C-alpha positions as CSV (number, residue, x, y, z in Angstrom):
1,M,0.0,0.0,0.0
2,A,1.3,3.5,-0.9
3,T,2.3,5.5,2.1
4,D,3.3,9.2,2.3
5,A,5.0,11.3,4.9
6,V,3.0,13.8,6.9
7,G,4.1,16.8,8.9
8,P,3.1,20.0,10.6
9,P,1.5,22.9,8.7
10,G,3.5,26.0,8.0
11,R,3.0,29.7,7.3
12,K,3.4,31.6,4.1
13,S,4.3,35.2,3.5
14,S,5.5,37.4,0.6
15,R,8.5,39.6,0.5
16,R,10.5,41.6,-2.0
17,E,13.8,40.6,-3.3
18,S,16.7,41.8,-1.2
19,A,20.3,40.9,-0.4
20,R,20.8,37.2,0.5
21,P,23.2,35.5,2.7
22,S,26.1,33.8,0.8
23,P,28.4,31.7,3.0
24,S,31.5,30.3,1.4
25,I,30.2,26.7,1.4
26,P,26.4,26.8,1.3
27,G,24.6,23.5,1.2
28,T,23.6,23.2,-2.4
29,S,26.6,24.9,-4.0
30,S,28.7,22.0,-2.7
31,V,27.0,20.0,-5.5
32,A,29.0,22.0,-8.0
33,R,32.2,21.5,-6.1
34,G,32.1,17.7,-5.7
35,R,31.9,15.8,-2.5
36,G,35.2,16.7,-0.8
37,G,36.4,15.6,2.6
38,R,33.5,17.2,4.4
39,A,30.7,15.3,2.6
40,R,29.5,13.7,5.8
41,A,28.7,17.1,7.1
42,R,26.5,18.0,4.2
43,R,23.3,17.9,6.2
44,S,24.8,20.1,8.9
45,R,26.1,22.6,6.3
46,L,22.6,22.8,4.7
47,R,21.0,23.4,8.1
48,H,23.5,26.1,8.9
49,F,22.9,27.8,5.6
50,V,19.1,27.9,6.2
51,I,19.7,29.4,9.7
52,M,21.5,32.2,7.9
53,C,18.4,32.8,5.9
54,L,16.1,33.3,8.9
55,P,16.3,37.2,9.0
56,L,14.9,37.3,5.4
57,I,12.8,34.1,5.3
58,P,10.8,33.7,8.6
59,E,9.3,30.4,7.3
60,A,12.8,28.9,7.4
61,Q,12.4,28.3,11.1
62,A,9.5,26.0,10.5
63,V,11.6,24.0,8.0
64,L,14.5,23.8,10.5
65,D,12.1,22.6,13.2
66,L,10.8,19.9,10.8
67,V,14.3,18.7,9.9
68,D,15.3,18.5,13.5
69,R,12.3,16.2,14.2
70,W,13.8,13.6,11.8
71,P,16.9,11.8,13.0
72,E,19.8,11.2,10.6
73,A,19.1,8.1,8.6
74,G,20.8,4.9,9.8
75,Q,21.3,1.8,7.8
76,K,18.8,0.8,5.1
77,G,16.6,-2.2,5.8
78,P,16.8,-5.5,3.9
79,F,14.1,-4.6,1.4
80,P,15.1,-2.8,-1.9
81,V,14.8,0.9,-2.4
82,I,14.0,2.1,-6.0
83,V,14.0,5.7,-7.2
84,I,12.1,6.8,-10.3
85,E,13.3,10.0,-11.8
86,G,12.2,12.0,-14.8
87,L,11.1,15.4,-16.0
88,D,7.5,16.5,-15.7
89,A,5.1,14.7,-18.1
90,T,7.3,11.6,-18.5
91,G,4.7,9.6,-16.6
92,K,6.7,9.5,-13.4
93,T,3.7,10.0,-11.0
94,T,1.7,7.3,-12.7
95,V,4.6,4.8,-12.8
96,T,5.6,5.3,-9.2
97,R,2.0,4.7,-8.0
98,S,1.5,1.6,-10.2
99,V,4.9,0.1,-9.3
100,S,4.3,0.6,-5.6
101,E,1.0,-1.2,-5.9
102,S,2.5,-4.0,-7.9
103,L,5.2,-4.6,-5.3
104,N,3.2,-3.8,-2.2
105,A,5.8,-1.2,-1.6
106,V,5.8,2.0,0.5
107,L,5.6,5.1,-1.8
108,L,7.6,8.1,-0.8
109,K,8.2,11.5,-2.5
110,S,11.0,14.1,-2.4
111,P,10.5,16.7,-1.2
112,P,8.1,14.9,1.2
113,P,4.5,16.1,1.6
114,C,5.4,17.5,5.0
115,M,7.4,20.3,3.3
116,D,4.6,21.2,0.8
117,E,3.5,24.1,2.9
118,W,6.7,26.0,2.2
119,R,7.5,24.9,-1.4
120,K,6.0,28.0,-3.0
121,V,7.9,30.2,-0.5
122,F,11.3,28.7,-1.3
123,D,10.6,28.4,-5.1
124,K,10.5,32.2,-5.3
125,E,13.9,32.5,-3.6
126,P,17.3,32.7,-5.4
127,T,18.4,29.3,-6.7
128,I,21.0,28.7,-4.0
129,I,18.3,29.0,-1.3
130,K,15.8,27.0,-3.2
131,R,18.2,24.1,-3.7
132,A,19.1,24.1,0.0
133,F,15.4,23.6,0.7
134,Y,15.1,20.7,-1.7
135,S,18.4,19.1,-0.5
136,L,17.1,19.1,3.1
137,G,14.0,17.4,1.9
138,N,16.2,14.5,0.7
139,Y,17.5,14.0,4.2
140,I,14.0,13.8,5.6
141,V,13.1,11.3,3.0
142,A,16.3,9.3,3.9
143,S,15.0,8.9,7.4
144,E,11.7,7.6,6.1
145,I,13.5,5.2,3.8
146,A,15.6,3.7,6.6
147,R,12.4,3.0,8.6
148,A,10.2,1.8,5.8
149,S,12.8,-0.5,4.1
150,T,12.8,-2.7,7.3
151,Q,9.3,-3.8,6.4
152,S,8.7,-3.6,2.7
153,P,10.2,-2.4,-0.6
154,V,10.3,1.4,-1.1
155,I,9.5,3.3,-4.2
156,I,10.6,7.0,-4.3
157,D,9.2,9.7,-6.6
158,R,12.5,11.7,-7.2
159,Y,15.4,11.9,-4.8
160,W,18.9,13.3,-4.9
161,H,19.6,12.9,-8.6
162,S,16.9,15.4,-9.5
163,T,18.1,17.9,-6.9
164,A,21.6,17.6,-8.2
165,A,20.7,17.6,-11.9
166,F,18.7,20.9,-11.6
167,A,21.4,22.5,-9.4
168,I,24.2,21.6,-11.9
169,A,22.1,22.9,-14.9
170,T,21.4,26.1,-13.1
171,E,24.9,26.8,-11.7
172,V,26.8,26.0,-14.9
173,S,26.5,28.8,-17.5
174,G,26.9,28.4,-21.2
175,G,26.4,25.3,-23.3
176,L,26.6,21.6,-22.7
177,Q,30.4,21.7,-23.1
178,N,30.7,23.7,-19.9
179,L,29.1,20.9,-17.8
180,P,31.6,19.0,-15.6
181,P,33.0,16.1,-17.5
182,A,31.7,12.5,-17.0
183,H,32.9,10.9,-13.8
184,H,33.4,14.2,-12.1
185,G,32.7,14.3,-8.3
186,V,29.5,16.3,-8.8
187,Y,27.8,13.2,-10.3
188,Q,28.6,11.0,-7.3
189,W,26.1,10.2,-4.6
190,P,26.6,12.1,-1.3
191,R,28.4,10.0,1.3
192,D,26.1,10.9,4.2
193,L,22.8,10.3,2.3
194,L,21.1,6.9,2.3
195,K,21.7,5.4,-1.1
196,P,19.0,3.5,-3.1
197,D,19.5,0.2,-4.8
198,L,18.3,1.2,-8.2
199,V,17.5,4.5,-10.0
200,L,15.3,4.5,-13.1
201,L,15.1,7.6,-15.4
202,L,12.0,7.9,-17.5
203,T,12.8,9.7,-20.8
204,L,10.8,11.3,-23.6
205,S,11.6,13.4,-26.7
206,S,11.0,17.1,-26.0
207,E,8.2,17.1,-28.6
208,E,6.3,14.2,-27.0
209,R,6.7,15.7,-23.5
210,V,5.2,19.0,-24.7
211,R,2.3,17.2,-26.4
212,R,1.6,15.4,-23.1
213,I,1.7,18.6,-21.2
214,Q,-0.8,20.2,-23.6
215,R,-3.1,17.2,-23.4
216,R,-3.4,17.7,-19.6
217,G,-5.3,20.9,-20.0
218,V,-4.1,22.1,-16.6
219,E,-1.9,25.0,-15.5
220,K,1.8,24.3,-16.1
221,T,4.2,23.9,-13.2
222,E,7.1,26.3,-12.7
223,E,9.4,23.5,-13.8
224,E,7.5,22.9,-17.0
225,M,7.6,26.6,-17.9
226,E,11.3,26.8,-17.2
227,L,12.1,23.7,-19.3
228,E,9.8,24.9,-22.2
229,A,11.3,28.4,-22.2
230,N,14.9,27.3,-22.1
231,D,15.8,24.3,-24.3
232,L,19.5,24.5,-23.4
233,F,18.6,24.3,-19.7
234,R,16.5,21.2,-20.4
235,Q,19.4,19.6,-22.2
236,K,21.8,20.3,-19.4
237,V,19.4,18.8,-16.9
238,E,19.0,15.6,-19.0
239,M,22.8,15.3,-19.6
240,S,23.4,15.7,-15.8
241,Y,20.9,13.0,-15.1
242,Q,22.6,10.7,-17.5
243,R,26.1,11.3,-16.0
244,M,25.1,10.4,-12.5
245,E,27.1,7.6,-10.9
246,N,27.1,5.4,-7.8
247,P,24.3,4.7,-8.5
248,G,23.8,5.8,-12.1
249,C,20.4,6.1,-13.8
250,Q,19.1,3.3,-15.9
251,I,17.2,4.8,-18.8
252,V,13.6,3.8,-19.5
253,D,11.9,4.8,-22.7
254,A,8.6,6.4,-21.6
255,S,7.2,6.9,-25.1
256,H,5.5,3.5,-25.1
257,S,2.0,2.7,-23.8
258,R,1.6,2.9,-20.1
259,E,1.3,-0.9,-19.9
260,K,4.6,-1.4,-21.8
261,V,6.4,1.2,-19.6
262,L,5.2,-0.5,-16.5
263,E,6.3,-3.9,-17.8
264,N,9.8,-2.6,-18.6
265,V,10.1,-0.9,-15.2
266,L,9.0,-4.0,-13.3
267,H,11.4,-6.2,-15.4
268,L,14.4,-4.0,-14.5
269,I,13.4,-4.1,-10.9
270,K,13.0,-7.8,-10.9
271,G,16.4,-8.3,-12.6
272,H,18.1,-6.1,-10.0
273,C,16.2,-6.8,-6.8
274,D,14.3,-10.0,-7.3
275,S,15.6,-11.9,-4.3
276,R,14.6,-9.1,-1.9
277,I,11.2,-8.1,-3.2
278,G,9.1,-10.8,-1.5
279,P,6.4,-13.1,-2.6
280,E,3.7,-10.4,-2.6
281,A,5.1,-8.8,-5.8
282,R,3.0,-9.3,-8.9
283,F,5.6,-9.0,-11.6
284,F,4.1,-11.0,-14.4
285,S,0.4,-10.2,-14.1
286,T,-1.1,-9.8,-17.5
287,R,-2.5,-6.4,-16.6
288,H,-0.9,-4.0,-14.2
289,P,-2.8,-1.5,-12.0
290,H,-3.7,1.7,-13.8
291,A,-2.7,0.1,-17.2
292,C,-4.2,1.7,-20.3
293,P,-6.4,-0.1,-22.7
294,P,-4.7,-1.2,-25.9
295,G,-3.8,1.7,-28.1
296,D,-3.7,4.2,-25.3
297,P,-0.8,6.7,-25.9
298,G,0.6,6.1,-22.4
299,P,1.3,8.1,-19.3
300,S,0.8,11.9,-19.3
301,Q,2.1,12.9,-15.9
């Protein structure tokens, strides 16, 4: 059964742009510098950076209080942890829900729902502050993963790879040639963040992704508008995703029907984690939950 994190409500307020704190080693800027010898202190550095934002962002105190309620993640349990990544409209939400049901897994999301109250506040802030907020969300999710993976498989709708890919694409100016080269430290998993067993990246052509967004008939997200307005930014995000290592992203073509995408995802999970999934998993059912009828164009979220 899918399970989401819950947390206390927060408060929103508006403010005009003003000078921002800029410590020498803020939490999310460390993404662009590689891991370094202080990687295990990343969560502490992120927390310290958010503390410096308090005079300008009162809501930051509620975020700090929330983070402090979640202990640092210990060891992962015996059950597999699978992350599903992808840009908006690649079918990520549909796939994560369907896979979690097929595997009787806990479904988590990063940032967790307990941080939703403050997302609009931090999304309006400069990138360095926004990314610190999302990075702290990963550490809260890590605590949930450690607990949940002792009892069942865990499926996560985005995790560190998305935070890192968007941060790299934002911080690196110019074209694709300016991205850090493959195998650079920026593409390595943080040492102090609980690591998943498998990361799947849903991919679509930009044209198909735009068509799916148009078919939704709902207001575009801020991410969708940014990706649509800046094709180079989208390319940098996608290339950063593909260069991630330890663990890297296994590519899943999301252009097929929803049923076929689910079949491919479950096949990859089975091949990687079969011995730890448990007998409840329904890998080879003819029809998967939420599967489209034959001829359906596939996921649209």
